[in-house]
MIVEX-438360 format. One line per 8 residues: number of its first residue (from 1); for each residue z, x negated, y negated of N, C-alpha, C, O, CB. Coordinates in steps of 0.05 Angstrom, whole numbers. Atoms other than C-alpha are relative to their C-alpha. Glycine has a CB too. Example, Ala and Ser with C-alpha at 12.3 -4.5 7.8 and 13.67 -1.06 7.14 Angstrom:
% residues 2
1 = 0 -18 24 156 -246 90 0 -18 -24 13 -39 -24 25 20 -1; -1 16 24 143 -273 21 14 15 -22 18 5 -44 -29 -9 -9
% end
This chain:
% residues 290
1 = 21 15 13 71 328 -203 -26 4 15 -27 3 40 6 -31 -1; 26 -3 -12 -3 340 -190 -13 -28 2 -20 -40 -18 -19 19 -17; 10 27 -4 -28 275 -159 -30 0 7 -41 -22 12 16 -14 22; 28 -2 -7 -99 300 -144 -18 -17 -19 -38 -28 -10 -10 28 0; 16 14 20 -125 267 -208 -2 -30 7 -19 -44 -3 11 4 -28; 0 29 -7 -108 198 -178 -17 -6 25 -23 -29 30 29 -9 4; 14 3 -25 -145 210 -113 -30 -7 -3 -43 6 -20 3 25 17; 29 6 -1 -213 178 -100 -11 15 24 -6 7 47 -6 -31 2
9 = 10 -16 -23 -248 231 -58 -23 -15 14 -38 -29 2 -9 27 -11; 21 13 -16 -293 208 -2 -28 6 -11 -34 30 -16 2 9 29; 27 -3 9 -364 197 -27 -2 3 -31 -25 5 -41 -11 24 12; 1 -3 29 -345 203 -101 -5 -27 -14 -1 -48 -2 26 12 -10; 5 24 16 -363 154 -156 26 -6 -15 41 11 -22 -23 4 -19; -24 9 15 -309 113 -192 -8 -12 -26 -25 -30 -28 16 -21 17; 4 11 26 -309 101 -266 28 -7 -11 42 11 -21 -15 20 -19; -27 8 7 -246 61 -282 6 5 -30 29 7 -38 5 -28 6
17 = -4 -5 29 -257 72 -357 11 29 -5 23 34 -26 -26 -3 -15; -10 -28 3 -240 146 -345 28 3 11 40 25 9 -19 19 14; -28 0 -10 -173 128 -314 18 -14 -19 20 -39 -19 1 -13 29; -18 11 21 -123 118 -370 22 -16 14 37 -5 31 11 22 -18; -20 17 -12 -77 60 -352 28 7 -10 48 -1 3 -6 -29 -6; -26 -7 12 -21 88 -396 7 30 4 25 40 -9 1 -7 -29; -4 -29 -5 -24 160 -369 28 4 11 37 -11 29 -21 11 19; -26 -7 -10 44 192 -358 3 30 5 25 40 11 22 -10 -19
25 = 0 -28 -5 25 265 -351 20 15 -18 20 11 -42 7 5 29; -20 -16 15 81 313 -371 25 -16 -6 44 -5 -18 6 26 15; -24 16 3 132 257 -370 -1 -16 -26 -14 -37 -28 4 -19 24; -3 15 25 149 236 -441 27 -14 0 32 -31 -18 -3 19 -24; -27 11 -2 220 218 -420 3 -16 25 0 -6 47 21 23 -1; -3 18 -23 231 158 -376 23 9 18 21 7 43 5 -29 -9; -24 -8 -16 299 186 -354 -7 22 20 3 22 42 22 10 -19; 8 -21 -18 267 248 -325 -16 -11 24 -13 -2 47 -17 21 -15
33 = 16 13 -21 218 205 -285 17 -15 20 13 -14 44 -21 -18 -12; -18 16 -17 274 161 -259 15 19 19 19 13 42 20 -16 -16; -14 -20 -16 312 223 -235 -17 11 22 -8 14 45 11 23 -17; 18 -10 -20 251 250 -199 -6 -21 21 -10 -15 45 -26 10 -13; 4 22 -19 239 182 -168 24 -1 20 20 -5 44 -3 -27 -14; -24 1 -17 311 183 -141 -2 23 21 6 18 44 25 3 -16; 3 -22 -19 297 251 -109 -20 -7 22 -16 -1 45 -8 26 -15; 20 7 -20 234 225 -76 9 -22 19 3 -22 42 -25 -9 -15
41 = -10 21 -17 269 163 -51 19 11 21 18 3 44 16 -21 -18; -18 -12 -19 323 206 -19 -16 16 21 -10 15 45 19 19 -14; 17 -15 -19 270 252 12 -15 -18 19 -17 -12 43 -20 18 -15; 14 19 -17 231 193 38 18 -12 22 9 -16 44 -11 -23 -17; -19 10 -20 294 167 73 3 20 23 5 12 46 27 -6 -14; -2 -21 -20 300 234 109 -24 0 18 -22 1 43 4 27 -13; 25 -1 -15 228 233 130 -4 -25 17 -14 -24 40 -24 4 -19; 2 25 -15 230 160 151 17 1 25 10 -10 46 7 -23 -17
49 = -18 -2 -23 289 176 197 -14 16 22 -11 9 46 26 13 -8; 14 -17 -20 247 230 232 -24 -15 11 -29 -14 35 -9 26 -13; 23 16 -9 186 184 235 9 -20 21 -4 -23 42 -13 -15 -24; -11 20 -19 229 131 270 8 13 26 3 2 47 24 -15 -13; -10 -13 -24 261 180 318 -23 12 17 -22 11 41 19 22 -8; 22 -12 -14 196 215 335 -17 -21 15 -27 -16 37 -18 15 -19; 13 23 -13 163 148 351 -29 6 10 -37 -2 31 16 -10 23; 27 -8 -7 92 177 351 -20 -10 -20 -42 -19 -13 -2 31 3
57 = 18 8 22 61 161 284 12 -25 -14 35 -32 -12 -4 23 -19; -9 21 19 64 103 235 -14 5 -26 -33 20 -28 -6 -29 11; 12 -2 27 49 98 161 -5 -27 -11 13 -44 -12 19 17 -19; 7 25 12 12 41 129 -7 5 -29 -24 21 -36 -25 -13 14; 4 -3 29 16 35 53 -10 -26 -11 3 -47 -8 27 9 -14; 13 25 9 -30 -15 20 0 0 -31 -8 19 -44 -29 -1 10; 0 4 29 -21 -41 -51 -20 -22 -8 -19 -44 2 29 -7 -10; 18 20 12 -77 -76 -89 1 3 -30 5 25 -40 -29 4 11
65 = -1 -1 29 -79 -94 -162 -6 -28 -11 -7 -48 3 27 9 -10; 2 26 14 -92 -148 -213 28 -11 -3 48 3 1 -14 4 -29; -26 13 3 -36 -198 -224 16 14 -22 6 22 -43 -3 -30 -6; -19 -11 19 26 -171 -260 -3 30 -3 8 41 -22 -3 -14 -27; 3 -30 2 7 -98 -247 25 14 9 28 38 4 -24 9 16; -25 -13 -8 75 -85 -215 2 7 29 18 25 36 4 24 -16; -1 -6 -29 63 -85 -140 28 -5 11 39 13 24 -20 -17 15; -26 7 -11 129 -120 -124 21 20 -9 38 29 7 8 -28 -9
73 = -19 -19 11 169 -74 -169 -3 28 12 17 42 18 -2 2 -30; 5 -27 -11 136 -11 -142 11 1 29 23 20 37 -30 6 0; -9 1 -28 151 -32 -70 31 1 0 43 15 16 -10 -25 14; -29 2 1 223 -50 -88 13 27 -6 32 35 7 9 -21 -20; -13 -25 9 239 16 -123 -7 23 18 11 39 24 -8 6 -29; 8 -23 -16 199 65 -81 12 -1 27 19 20 39 -30 1 2; -10 3 -27 224 37 -15 29 -5 1 40 -13 22 -16 -21 15; -29 7 2 296 27 -38 18 16 18 39 6 26 9 2 -28
81 = -17 -16 -17 323 83 5 -7 0 29 8 11 46 -1 28 -9; 9 1 -28 286 68 69 17 -20 16 23 -41 7 -30 -8 2; -14 17 -19 324 39 128 -17 -25 5 -39 -22 15 8 15 26; 16 24 -4 302 -34 132 -10 -3 29 -31 -16 34 16 -24 -7; 9 2 -28 298 -27 208 -25 16 6 -39 11 26 23 10 18; 23 -16 -4 243 23 199 -23 -7 -18 -42 9 -20 6 29 -3; 21 8 19 201 -15 149 -8 -29 4 9 -46 8 10 5 -29; 10 27 -4 157 -76 155 -18 -7 -24 -39 6 -27 -16 -3 27
89 = 15 7 25 132 -109 90 -12 -28 4 1 -47 12 19 0 -24; 15 26 -2 79 -164 90 -14 -5 -27 -28 12 -37 -20 1 23; 14 9 24 56 -202 29 -21 -20 7 -15 -42 16 20 -11 -21; 22 18 -9 -12 -233 42 -7 -20 -22 -13 -12 -45 -25 17 8; 7 22 19 -26 -300 9 -28 -11 8 -43 2 23 21 -22 1; 25 13 -8 -84 -348 16 0 -4 30 20 -13 41 -3 -27 -15; 1 2 -30 -107 -348 90 7 -28 9 -1 -49 -2 -27 7 10; -7 26 -12 -77 -403 133 -23 -9 18 -43 5 22 26 3 17
97 = 21 11 -17 -119 -448 178 -2 17 26 -24 21 36 6 -29 7; 0 -17 -24 -99 -404 238 -15 26 -6 -31 35 10 28 6 10; 13 -25 8 -121 -341 201 -30 -3 -4 -45 15 2 13 12 -25; 28 6 4 -187 -373 182 -15 -4 26 -40 -3 26 -4 -24 -18; 12 3 -27 -200 -385 256 -4 27 14 -12 27 37 17 -18 17; 5 -26 -11 -204 -310 266 -16 17 -21 -20 8 -43 28 14 6; 15 -18 18 -243 -252 235 19 9 -23 43 7 -20 -11 24 15; -15 -5 24 -220 -228 167 20 23 3 39 26 -13 -18 7 -23
105 = -19 -21 -5 -184 -167 195 24 -8 18 43 7 20 -14 24 12; -19 7 -21 -143 -205 246 29 -2 -10 47 8 3 -8 -27 12; -28 4 9 -83 -224 204 13 27 -8 38 29 -7 0 -19 -24; -11 -27 7 -75 -151 181 5 15 26 25 30 28 -19 15 -18; -3 -14 -26 -85 -125 252 27 -7 13 40 10 24 -23 -7 18; -24 9 -13 -27 -167 278 25 7 -15 47 4 -5 -1 -30 5; -24 -8 16 19 -142 222 2 30 -4 17 39 -21 -1 -14 -26; 0 -29 3 6 -68 231 28 11 8 41 0 26 -22 13 17
113 = -26 -12 -8 68 -23 235 -1 13 27 -21 25 35 8 21 -21; -2 -12 -26 90 -1 304 4 30 -4 11 39 -26 22 -12 17; -6 -28 1 98 73 320 29 4 -10 47 -10 -2 -4 14 27; -27 -5 11 157 101 281 6 -16 -24 28 -13 -36 20 -5 21; -6 18 22 151 49 227 -18 5 -24 -39 17 -23 -5 -29 9; 15 1 24 128 45 155 -8 -29 -5 9 -46 -6 16 12 -24; 9 27 7 85 -16 140 -10 -1 -28 -24 17 -38 -23 -8 20; 9 4 28 74 -42 70 -16 -26 -2 -6 -47 6 25 -1 -20
121 = 17 23 5 17 -89 54 -1 -6 -30 -12 10 -45 -29 3 12; 3 9 27 25 -126 -12 -24 -19 -1 -22 -42 7 27 -15 -10; 26 11 -4 -48 -145 -18 -7 4 30 10 11 46 -2 -30 -8; 8 -8 -27 -88 -137 46 -27 -12 7 -37 -31 -5 0 30 3; 28 8 -8 -156 -144 81 -19 5 -23 -42 -6 -23 -8 17 24; 19 -5 23 -186 -119 15 -4 -24 -17 -23 -25 -33 11 23 -17; 5 25 15 -177 -188 -14 -27 -12 7 -39 -26 -9 22 -20 6; 25 11 -10 -238 -205 28 -25 13 -12 -47 3 -9 -1 2 30
129 = 23 -12 14 -282 -158 -13 6 2 -30 -8 15 -45 -7 28 11; -7 1 28 -247 -170 -79 -1 -29 -11 -20 -37 -24 28 12 -5; -1 28 8 -226 -242 -91 -24 -16 10 -37 -31 -5 26 -14 9; 22 15 -12 -279 -269 -43 -27 9 -12 -45 -7 -14 0 4 30; 25 -9 13 -332 -226 -76 -3 -12 -28 -25 -20 -35 -2 31 -1; 1 12 27 -314 -251 -146 -5 -30 2 -18 -42 -15 26 6 -15; 4 29 -4 -313 -322 -118 -13 -4 27 0 -13 46 28 -15 -1; 14 2 -26 -366 -321 -63 -1 -28 13 -7 -30 36 -28 10 -3
137 = -1 27 -12 -361 -396 -55 22 -3 21 21 -21 37 4 -21 -22; -22 1 -21 -298 -382 -14 -12 4 28 -1 -7 47 21 22 -6; 13 -5 -26 -344 -359 42 -7 -26 13 -7 -28 38 -24 18 -3; 8 26 -11 -366 -431 50 22 -14 15 17 -31 32 -9 -18 -23; -23 14 -13 -296 -451 72 14 18 21 36 12 30 21 -7 -21; -12 -19 -20 -283 -393 121 -10 -4 28 -6 13 45 -5 28 -9; 10 7 -26 -317 -426 180 -16 22 13 -14 28 37 24 -6 18; 17 -22 -10 -366 -369 186 -27 -10 9 -36 -31 0 -3 21 -22
145 = 27 8 -8 -434 -372 220 -18 0 -25 -14 16 -43 -11 20 21; 17 3 23 -488 -393 170 -14 26 -8 -18 31 -32 -21 -21 5; 14 -25 7 -525 -326 175 18 20 -14 9 37 -28 -12 12 25; -18 -18 13 -462 -290 153 4 -9 -29 4 8 -48 28 0 14; -4 11 27 -451 -336 93 -24 6 -18 -21 11 -42 5 -30 1; 24 -4 15 -523 -326 71 -9 29 -2 -28 36 -16 -23 -16 12; 8 -29 -2 -526 -251 85 5 14 -27 28 14 -37 16 14 22; -2 -14 26 -540 -213 20 15 27 3 25 38 -17 -28 6 -11
153 = -14 -25 -5 -509 -151 52 28 -4 11 40 14 23 -16 17 19; -26 6 -12 -444 -185 72 22 19 -10 40 26 6 8 -29 -7; -22 -18 10 -401 -140 27 -3 28 11 16 40 19 -1 1 -31; 5 -27 -12 -434 -75 51 9 0 29 21 20 39 -29 7 -2; -8 1 -29 -422 -98 123 31 -1 2 42 11 20 -13 -24 13; -30 1 -1 -349 -115 108 12 28 -7 32 35 5 10 -21 -20; -9 -27 6 -340 -46 77 -1 17 26 17 32 32 -17 13 -22; 4 -16 -25 -367 -16 142 21 -8 20 33 9 34 -28 -4 11
161 = -21 10 -19 -320 -60 184 27 12 -7 42 20 10 1 -31 0; -26 -11 9 -261 -37 142 2 30 6 22 39 16 3 -5 -30; 0 -29 -6 -280 37 147 4 5 30 20 22 37 -26 13 -10; -2 -4 -29 -289 32 222 28 -6 10 39 8 27 -21 -17 15; -27 9 -9 -223 -5 231 21 20 -8 38 28 7 7 -27 -11; -20 -19 10 -184 43 188 -3 27 14 18 41 19 -3 4 -30; 4 -24 -15 -215 103 224 13 -3 28 25 16 38 -30 7 3; -12 5 -26 -194 72 290 30 2 -1 43 14 17 -8 -28 10
169 = -29 -1 3 -123 64 265 9 29 -3 29 37 9 10 -17 -24; -7 -28 5 -121 136 240 -1 16 26 16 33 31 -18 12 -21; 3 -15 -24 -146 163 306 21 -7 21 25 7 41 -28 -6 12; -21 8 -18 -90 126 341 28 3 -11 48 -8 -2 -4 -29 8; -27 -8 9 -33 153 299 10 -14 -25 33 -9 -33 19 -4 21; -9 14 24 -30 107 238 -11 14 -24 -36 14 -28 -8 -30 1; 9 -12 25 -33 145 172 -1 -21 -21 15 -40 -22 20 23 -8; 6 21 19 -60 104 115 -1 11 -29 -14 31 -34 -26 -15 7
177 = 3 -5 29 -50 106 39 -6 -26 -14 5 -47 -7 27 13 -11; 8 24 14 -82 57 -8 3 5 -30 -8 24 -41 -29 -8 7; -5 -2 28 -60 46 -80 -12 -23 -16 -7 -46 -9 30 2 -5; 8 20 20 -96 10 -136 16 5 -25 13 25 -38 -31 2 -5; -17 -2 24 -46 -2 -192 -17 -9 -23 -23 -33 -26 26 -17 3; 20 4 21 -91 4 -253 14 -8 -26 21 9 -42 -17 25 -4; -13 11 25 -62 -41 -308 -22 -8 -20 -44 -17 -12 19 -24 7; 19 8 20 -98 -54 -374 1 -31 -4 21 -44 3 5 14 -26
185 = 1 29 6 -119 -124 -394 20 -8 -21 32 -29 -19 -28 -8 -8; -20 5 21 -75 -120 -456 28 0 11 45 -17 4 -2 20 -23; -27 -1 -12 -14 -100 -415 5 -24 18 27 -35 18 4 26 15; -3 24 -17 -27 -156 -366 7 -24 -17 24 -40 -10 -25 -5 17; -5 22 19 -29 -205 -424 29 -1 -9 41 -22 -9 -19 1 -24; -28 -1 10 38 -181 -450 19 -7 23 39 -21 18 6 28 -10; -18 6 -23 70 -186 -381 -1 -30 7 19 -42 14 -8 16 25; 2 29 -3 44 -257 -374 16 -15 -21 31 -34 -15 -29 -9 -1
193 = -16 13 21 74 -275 -441 30 4 4 45 -14 -1 -8 13 -27; -28 -4 -6 140 -244 -420 10 -19 21 32 -29 19 4 29 9; -8 19 -21 141 -287 -358 3 -29 -11 20 -44 -2 -22 -1 22; -2 27 13 130 -349 -402 25 -2 -18 38 -22 -19 -25 -6 -16; -22 0 20 182 -329 -454 28 4 12 48 -2 -1 -5 21 -20; -26 -6 -13 237 -308 -405 4 -21 22 -8 -20 43 1 29 12; -4 22 -19 264 -370 -368 4 9 29 -5 -4 47 24 -16 -9; -5 -9 -27 288 -329 -309 -25 10 14 -24 15 39 21 22 -1
201 = 25 -10 -12 217 -305 -298 -23 -21 0 -45 -15 7 -9 24 -14; 20 22 1 181 -372 -308 -13 -5 28 -36 -12 30 12 -25 -10; 10 6 -27 174 -379 -232 -22 19 8 -38 12 26 23 1 20; 20 -19 -7 130 -318 -230 -28 -7 -11 -48 4 -3 8 28 -9; 24 6 15 78 -349 -276 -17 -21 14 -6 -41 24 6 -8 -28; 18 19 -11 17 -385 -250 -24 -3 -19 -35 17 -28 -10 8 28; 23 5 18 -38 -417 -293 -25 13 12 -43 21 -2 -4 -29 -5; 23 -12 -14 -87 -392 -240 -4 30 -7 -26 39 -9 2 -3 30
209 = 2 -28 7 -70 -320 -258 -14 4 -27 -30 22 -30 29 12 -2; 13 -2 27 -91 -332 -331 -30 -6 2 -46 8 -10 14 -19 -20; 29 7 -4 -156 -365 -309 -16 23 12 -39 26 5 -2 -25 17; 14 -22 -13 -173 -304 -267 -7 22 -20 -25 38 -15 17 12 22; 6 -20 21 -172 -261 -331 -29 -3 -10 -40 17 -19 20 -3 -24; 27 4 8 -239 -292 -347 -20 16 17 -43 20 10 -7 -29 0; 17 -15 -19 -267 -253 -287 8 29 1 1 43 20 2 -12 28; -11 -28 0 -235 -186 -307 -22 20 7 -18 37 24 12 6 -27
217 = 22 -20 -4 -301 -147 -310 -11 -2 28 -18 18 40 -22 -5 -20; 10 3 -27 -323 -176 -244 19 12 20 11 24 40 -4 -30 7; -20 -12 -17 -258 -155 -212 -1 31 -1 0 44 20 28 -9 -7; 2 -29 3 -264 -85 -240 -24 11 15 -23 33 28 -2 8 -30; 24 -8 -15 -334 -80 -211 4 -1 30 -5 16 45 -24 -18 -8; -6 3 -28 -309 -105 -144 18 22 10 14 33 32 12 -28 6; -18 -22 -7 -252 -54 -143 -16 26 2 -12 42 20 23 2 -20; 15 -24 1 -300 1 -162 -17 3 26 -16 24 39 -19 0 -25
225 = 17 -1 -23 -349 -15 -106 16 3 26 9 19 44 -18 -25 2; -16 -1 -24 -294 -25 -54 12 28 3 13 38 26 22 -21 -2; -12 -26 -2 -260 41 -70 -21 21 6 -15 40 22 15 7 -26; 21 -20 -6 -325 80 -70 -9 -2 29 -14 19 41 -24 -5 -19; 11 4 -28 -345 50 -3 21 6 21 14 12 44 -10 -28 3; -20 -1 -21 -278 55 33 22 22 -4 40 23 12 14 -26 2; -19 -22 3 -240 116 6 -9 23 17 -30 35 12 3 9 -30; 8 -20 -19 -242 165 63 23 20 4 45 15 -6 -8 -12 27
233 = -22 -19 -5 -202 226 85 21 -12 18 45 -4 15 -11 26 14; -20 14 -17 -168 181 137 16 -21 -15 38 -27 -8 -14 -12 24; -13 23 14 -152 125 88 -8 2 -30 -24 -14 -39 -9 -27 12; 9 -4 28 -157 150 16 12 -21 -19 34 -32 -15 9 27 -10; -9 16 23 -151 107 -47 11 18 -21 2 40 -26 -23 -18 -11; -11 -13 23 -108 128 -105 1 -20 -23 10 -42 -19 29 12 5; -1 17 24 -117 99 -175 23 8 -17 24 29 -29 -27 2 -16; -25 -7 13 -48 96 -205 3 -14 -27 0 -39 -29 24 -8 18
241 = -4 13 26 -36 84 -280 24 -20 2 45 -13 12 6 21 -22; -20 20 -4 4 20 -284 12 -13 -25 27 -32 -24 -11 -22 17; -11 11 24 19 6 -357 30 7 -4 45 -8 -16 -16 9 -24; -28 -9 1 85 45 -352 11 -2 28 5 16 45 2 29 -12; -9 4 -27 121 19 -292 16 23 11 14 30 35 18 -25 1; -16 -23 -10 169 78 -288 -17 23 9 -9 37 28 18 9 -23; 17 -22 -9 111 126 -282 -15 -9 26 -19 7 44 -21 7 -22; 13 11 -24 75 81 -231 16 6 25 6 15 45 -6 -30 -3
249 = -18 -3 -23 135 83 -185 3 29 8 4 35 31 27 -13 -7; -3 -29 -6 144 158 -191 -25 10 13 -23 24 34 5 15 -26; 25 -10 -11 70 172 -177 -4 -9 29 -12 6 46 -24 -9 -17; 3 10 -27 69 127 -116 19 14 19 11 22 41 5 -31 0; -20 -13 -17 133 158 -88 -8 29 5 -5 39 28 27 -1 -14; 9 -28 -3 105 228 -99 -22 2 21 -21 20 38 -10 11 -27; 22 -1 -19 42 213 -60 9 -7 29 1 5 48 -22 -20 -8; -11 8 -26 80 179 -3 16 23 13 13 29 36 17 -25 -2
257 = -16 -23 -10 128 238 4 -18 22 9 -14 33 31 20 10 -22; 19 -21 -8 71 288 5 -14 -7 26 -18 11 43 -20 6 -23; 13 9 -24 36 248 58 18 3 24 10 14 45 -10 -29 -2; -19 -1 -22 98 243 102 7 29 7 11 35 30 25 -16 -7; -6 -28 -5 112 317 94 -23 14 14 -19 35 27 6 15 -26; 23 -12 -13 42 331 120 -4 -10 29 -22 -1 43 -25 -7 -16; 4 13 -26 52 289 183 14 14 24 14 4 46 11 -28 -1; -13 -15 -21 89 342 223 23 -16 13 24 -17 38 -20 10 21
265 = -22 17 -10 150 297 230 24 18 8 30 38 -5 9 -20 -20; -24 -15 -9 210 323 269 15 -18 20 4 -36 32 -8 27 13; -16 14 -20 266 298 312 -8 8 28 -17 31 32 31 5 -4; 9 -6 -28 251 294 387 16 25 11 39 28 6 5 -24 18; -13 -23 -13 265 359 425 14 -9 25 2 -21 43 -22 22 6; -16 9 -23 320 348 475 -5 19 23 -4 44 20 31 0 -7; 4 -16 -24 306 373 546 25 13 9 47 5 1 -12 -17 22; -24 -14 -10 352 421 582 17 -19 16 42 -18 15 -9 24 18
273 = -15 19 -16 372 365 630 16 -18 -18 39 -24 -12 -19 -17 17; -14 17 19 390 321 571 23 15 -14 45 3 -19 -19 -11 -21; -21 -16 13 430 378 539 24 2 19 47 1 10 -10 28 -6; -21 -1 -20 470 384 604 16 -26 0 40 -27 2 -11 6 27; -13 26 0 484 309 602 18 -2 -25 40 -14 -24 -21 -23 0; -15 1 25 508 316 530 26 16 3 48 7 -6 -16 11 -23; -24 -17 -4 556 372 550 20 -14 18 44 -13 13 -8 27 12; -17 14 -19 583 331 608 14 -24 -14 37 -29 -10 -16 -10 25
281 = -11 23 15 592 270 563 21 10 -19 42 -4 -23 -22 -15 -15; -19 -10 19 628 313 512 26 7 14 48 1 4 -11 25 -13; -24 -7 -15 676 340 565 16 -26 8 40 -26 6 -8 16 25; -13 25 -8 691 269 590 14 -13 -23 37 -22 -21 -21 -19 12; -12 13 24 704 243 520 24 16 -9 45 4 -17 -21 -2 -22; -22 -17 10 748 302 501 24 0 20 46 6 12 -9 28 -5; -22 0 -20 788 296 566 15 -26 1 36 -28 14 -12 5 28; -14 26 0 806 224 553 28 3 -14 31 18 -33 -16 -22 -15
289 = -27 -2 12 880 216 538 0 -15 -26 -12 -36 -30 21 -13 19; -1 11 27 895 202 466 19 -24 -1 23 -37 -22 9 22 -21
% end
């Protein structure tokens, strides 16, 4: 699959109207996509094992989207083959009082993946230039200095803080991928209705999610500006069609596999001294009486 069409190149402009939410490329058959996803899941498991053993790099995968776009399902299916010991998933909710007593990047900083690990952020520091931008009154409750709250350039400055932070992570061995799952407003409406009509999914529904639909255009503008300002070669954004969940999962898996294959992952090279120890251990084990 050619995933270049989903990439937001550094310095490029974003027009979400040109990104079809129901795009499936050459895949007209869901079964074919599921089979290719299975191959990618298996390949990712191999690469994750090398990442863990090498213990030099880490991978941070960030998911952002409107409600009901399929973030949870994408994470569940794409990461289904990864060893849980090598993966750290964090779902960011409304900031706690402790988190509000620190800068907006702090809670993400303390949840970064260690070397050898894959970190998954379900929502992230980008909430602070998305939700907070659409609802700027939230700034009033973040215990910020008055000059920050009143600063007309607060979003531009936060974009810069994010770019600088992500560059710092990249320079220290953390590879970053960022996905915006691009669902249509009509598809979101149908998924909300499904949650209401299916008793086993009632728990997923929140009236607040429906109310946020009134701000759809504002959110699209916020996503556009955020991706334009923060998609870099070190931490690129990908706009993934999200109306067809089976294609969303395949596209995400394809991009993650390609990224991991580019990371020069390999198992640690054993020293000659260690090889001798292995030979001695082998002799001792084989000499044991049965």
